[in-house]
C-alpha positions as MATLAB code, in Angstrom:
seq = 'MSQVLEIRWHGRGGQGAKTASLLLADVAFNTGKYVQGFPEYGPERMGAPITAYNRISDTPIRVHSNIYDPQYVVVVDETLLESVDVTKGLKKDGAIIINSPRTSEDLKPLLKGYEGKVYTIDARKISVAALGKYFPNSPMLAAIVKVTGIMDDEAFLKEMESSYKHKFASKLEVIEGNMKALKMSLQEVK';
ca = [
       9.247  -11.002   15.984;
       7.345  -14.111   14.998;
       5.542  -12.673   12.001;
       6.542  -10.581    9.045;
       6.433   -6.872    9.878;
       5.089   -4.900    6.911;
       5.605   -1.161    6.408;
       4.307    1.081    3.639;
       5.942    4.448    2.928;
       4.171    7.386    1.270;
       6.169   10.359    0.059;
       6.859   12.525   -2.922;
       9.606   11.991   -5.472;
      12.831   13.522   -4.190;
      11.993   13.362   -0.465;
      13.871   10.132    0.167;
      11.056    7.705    1.041;
      12.508    5.083   -1.308;
      16.010    5.646    0.099;
      14.715    5.399    3.671;
      12.971    2.082    2.945;
      16.176    0.704    1.427;
      18.268    1.955    4.376;
      15.841    0.336    6.812;
      16.206   -2.950    4.934;
      20.017   -2.640    5.066;
      20.254   -1.952    8.788;
      17.684   -4.626    9.665;
      19.597   -7.135    7.520;
      22.835   -6.192    9.281;
      21.214   -7.005   12.627;
      20.291  -10.505   11.461;
      16.783  -10.012   10.065;
      15.322  -11.225    6.805;
      14.274   -8.186    4.788;
      12.689   -6.703    1.719;
      12.825   -3.030    0.781;
      11.454   -1.875   -2.550;
       9.583    0.970   -4.267;
       6.448    0.710   -6.347;
       7.449    1.931   -9.757;
       5.196    4.115  -11.826;
       5.541    7.559  -13.387;
       8.037    8.827  -10.799;
       9.090   12.400  -11.037;
      10.139   15.070   -8.608;
       7.177   15.935   -6.371;
       4.864   13.148   -7.572;
       3.427   10.745   -4.960;
       5.488    7.571   -4.542;
       5.112    4.417   -2.470;
       7.829    2.179   -1.023;
       7.664   -0.932    1.142;
       9.504   -2.959    3.780;
       9.083   -6.469    5.067;
      11.175   -7.485    8.071;
      11.178  -10.856    9.811;
      13.198  -13.245   11.938;
      12.359  -16.030    9.470;
      12.681  -16.211    5.673;
      10.110  -14.129    3.779;
       8.292  -16.110    1.113;
       5.891  -13.476   -0.252;
       6.979  -11.140   -3.060;
       4.300   -8.534   -3.729;
       3.288   -5.039   -2.784;
       1.991   -4.591    0.746;
      -1.767   -4.132    0.961;
      -2.424   -4.551    4.711;
       0.586   -3.064    6.526;
       1.032   -2.866   10.285;
       2.712    0.522    9.858;
       2.515    3.430    7.441;
       5.058    6.250    7.206;
       3.869    9.509    5.626;
       6.870   11.614    4.631;
       4.746   14.495    3.278;
       1.572   15.416    5.185;
       0.027   17.038    2.079;
      -0.521   13.475    0.838;
      -3.188   13.023    3.529;
      -5.544   15.045    1.328;
      -4.851   13.239   -1.961;
      -3.797    9.648   -1.134;
      -5.649    7.120    1.039;
      -2.627    6.484    3.270;
      -4.671    4.434    5.756;
      -5.951    1.958    3.152;
      -5.491   -1.538    4.577;
      -3.644   -0.226    7.658;
      -4.236   -2.543   10.592;
      -5.838   -1.056   13.720;
      -3.201   -2.656   15.960;
      -0.451   -0.938   13.977;
       0.262    2.764   13.626;
       0.767    5.625   11.228;
       3.709    8.037   11.536;
       3.258   11.434    9.908;
       5.855   14.104    9.204;
       4.079   17.143   10.626;
       4.508   19.889   13.211;
       0.831   19.323   14.103;
      -0.401   16.945   16.799;
      -1.908   13.550   16.119;
      -5.272   14.914   17.309;
      -5.101   17.650   14.667;
      -4.412   15.084   11.934;
      -6.942   12.368   12.866;
      -9.809   14.043   10.940;
      -7.747   13.598    7.757;
      -7.263    9.843    8.307;
     -10.639    8.560    7.059;
     -11.735    7.212   10.451;
      -8.524    5.294   11.201;
      -8.736    4.134   14.825;
      -5.163    2.986   15.447;
      -2.219    4.862   16.900;
      -1.079    8.072   15.221;
       2.469    9.388   15.763;
       3.912   12.665   14.535;
       7.400   14.011   14.104;
       8.505   17.362   12.725;
      11.104   16.069   10.276;
      11.502   19.513    8.712;
      12.511   21.109   12.012;
      14.889   18.262   12.847;
      16.574   18.048    9.449;
      17.024   21.827    9.175;
      18.526   21.913   12.697;
      20.818   18.932   12.070;
      21.645   19.290    8.368;
      20.853   22.888    7.504;
      18.477   21.679    4.745;
      15.187   19.843    4.483;
      15.857   16.116    4.077;
      12.993   14.293    5.825;
      14.109   10.704    5.207;
      16.590   10.332    8.109;
      14.138   11.643   10.736;
      11.337    9.468    9.357;
      13.620    6.425    9.302;
      14.479    6.909   12.982;
      10.798    7.438   13.803;
       9.710    4.109   12.278;
      12.516    2.278   14.094;
      11.441    3.852   17.401;
       7.716    3.192   16.948;
       8.076   -0.404   15.737;
      10.909   -1.475   18.017;
      12.436   -3.378   15.081;
      15.809   -2.996   16.783;
      17.147   -1.157   19.783;
      18.278    2.433   19.370;
      21.989    1.721   19.875;
      22.110   -1.065   17.274;
      20.222    1.167   14.848;
      22.566    4.122   15.359;
      25.649    1.907   15.044;
      24.441    0.385   11.766;
      23.373    3.752   10.348;
      26.721    5.334   11.169;
      28.472    2.469    9.395;
      26.166    2.878    6.389;
      26.699    6.648    6.249;
      30.480    6.232    6.534;
      30.386    3.878    3.564;
      28.165    6.155    1.441;
      29.626    9.532    2.438;
      33.252    8.675    3.218;
      34.543   12.036    2.001;
      31.733   14.139    3.485;
      32.119   14.048    7.262;
      29.638   16.895    7.766;
      26.924   14.831    6.034;
      27.621   11.875    8.346;
      27.588   14.072   11.456;
      24.415   15.897   10.389;
      22.511   12.711    9.584;
      23.582   11.071   12.843;
      22.409   14.152   14.750;
      19.066   14.012   12.889;
      18.632   10.333   13.774;
      19.391   10.894   17.464;
      17.041   13.898   17.671;
      14.274   11.943   15.942;
      14.534    8.984   18.300;
      13.801   11.434   21.114;
      11.149   13.583   19.433;
       8.652   11.183   17.833;
       5.307   11.748   19.583;
];
């Protein structure tokens, strides 16, 4: 990757968009990339819209600001399509990934004329099947890795397993469930 890859995340407080952006930065860093992963702070509260960002590059990153013209946007909660301009500044040669059971064709009318690629993944279905609860951040994290090709699937899974083992050392079922969610998501992003 010769340029800086920029990703903007849209979610609601408590859904894990901020955590997913930080995890993406960690795993990309562990595979030798230069990274930034940070949220935009405002009046965060459970359920309120939040924004987080990633920059990933093979060379040092010199810019330190929010991301206004991302190549990729991740929408963790599809209800935000009606209240937040998630496509603002999104480059046509990039893509948007939306957590939804609906098809990309069904969602395009909500994207303010965006002409780039639209991917969907049903993170609710995957997380409930893998974890028994609705935690959309792991499926959405795997989806952005798959769509962008930031790293190959095996390197991603290896780094995520290591990260989960560090964070959830005493909760093996959490590690197993999240790993299952990641693997399912890599296969199911459309």
